[in-house]
N, C-alpha and C positions, 0 to 999 in steps of 0.2 A: 210157151208160157211167157208172158211179159209182166208178170206181177212182182215188181221189185219189193213192194211192201211185204208180201208173203215170204219171199226169199230172205229178206232182211230179218223178219221175225224168226225164221228158222235158224239163221246164222247167230242171232242174238241168243236164242235158246241154247244153241250149241256152245257158245262162249260161256254162258251161265253154267251149263252142265259141266263143262271142262273145269271151270273155276271151283265148283262144288267138289268135283272129284279131287282136284289138287289140294283143296283145303283139308279133305279127309285123309289123303295120302300123307300129307306133311305131319300129321300127328301120329302116324304109325311108327313103330320102332324101325330103324333103318334096315335091319336084317329082314323084316317082313316085306319091305319094298323090293328088295333084290332077291329074296328067296326063290329058288327054282321050284316050280309047281307042275302038276300034271295039267298043262294047258298048252295050246298051240304056240303061244308066245312067251311061255315059261315064267314070266315074272311081271309084277306090276310095273316095274321100271321099263322093261322091254315093251310092254303094252303102250306106255306113255310115249316112248320114242317112236314106235310104229305109227301111232296116230298122227304125230307131227310129220313124219316122213311122208305119209300118204297125202296129207293136206298140202305139203310143199309140192309133191309130185303133181297133184291135180291143179294147183294154182299155176304151176309152170305150163301144163298142158293148155290151160285157158289163156295164158299169156303168150302162147306160141313159142316157148323157149325150151331148151334142154334142161332137165331137172338135175342131171348129174348123179343120180343115185344108181347104185348097182344092186342093191337088195332092199327089201321092204322094211328092214329094221333100222338101217342107217347107223351111223356112229353115235354113241351116247353124247349128250351135251355136257356131261360132267356131273355137277351136283344136281340134286333135286330142285334147288332154287334156280339154277341156270335153266333147267328144263322148263320150269314154271314161267320164267321170264320169256323164253322162246315161245311157249304156248300162248301167252298173253299177246305178244307181238304179232304172232301169226293170226290169231283170232281178230285182232284189230285190222290187220292187213286185208283179211278176207272181206270184212265189212267195207273197208275203203275201196277195195276192188269192185265190189258190187255197186257201191254208191257212184263210182265213176263210169258205170255203164249206162248207155241209153237203153230203153226197154227193148228195142229191136235186137240188140246184141244178145239178149237172153235166149233168143231162138236160133242164133247162129250155131252151126255144127262145129264142134271141137274135135279135131283128129287127135288120137292118143295112141301110144304104144306102152303097154304095161310091162313091168319088169317080168321077163320071161318071154317076151316077144309077141304077145297077143296084141293085135291092133284093132281099133274100132273108132267109132265116132258117136258122140252124144251132143245134145244141145247144151249150151252153157248153163241154162237153168237146171238141167238134169245133173250136170257136173257138180253144181253147188248143192243140190239136193243129196247127191251121193255122199258128199263130205259129211253132211249132218247125219245121214243114215249110218255111214261107216263109223262115225264117232259113237253113235248110240250103241251099235253092235259091240264095239270094243269096251265101252264103259260097262256093258253087261258082263263081259268076260272078267273085267276087273272087279266087279261086284262079287263074282264068285270067289275070286282070290281073297277078298275081304272076309268072306264067310269062312274060308279055310284058315284065315289068320284069327278067327274069332273076334273080329273087329266090327264096329258099326259101319255098315256099308253105305255108300252114297245112294240116294234115291232121287233120280232125275227124270221121273215120269212127267209128262206134260201137265197133268192136274197139279202136281207139286209146283211146277214152274208157274203156272197161271196164278196160284195162290201167292207166290213170291212176287210176281208182277204187280198184283193188286196191293200187297203190303208195302212194297218198296217204290211204287210209282213208276215201274219200268214199262216199256212198250209191250202191249199184249200182241199175241199172234192175231193176224186179221181173220 
């Protein structure tokens, strides 16, 4: 796949969904953000860190460098505001990374080794698609935690995004 416009649309959607998630997390009581729950990644805070770690890992794979992580959760960034700052920076960096690629680079195979030693390869376009899908997956888990906290959960479905795109004059998905 060489469609940079489509991949950019997906990454812009992902950044919007991340921003919406953080907006809603930031109004939760602090103890709800860190509360241990019956979930694979135990808290909203851990989910947010995991999503950042995985995006950093895949960007490192695509850039052909070591990511330096030993586990999929990584070290916490400190405050929720610091985590949000890092999330925004990484979403911008992913867009800039895509913008710097020539279309043929999207079809290049990226070799990777997952934490836990599983190795493989995927096209760069699939790596970027994976980041968006992975983020959506974990935002879903986080939504469940919002329900457990009896809080208004984020709703980041594509139809919601498309409405926001039209209302705010953002770039629609192609």
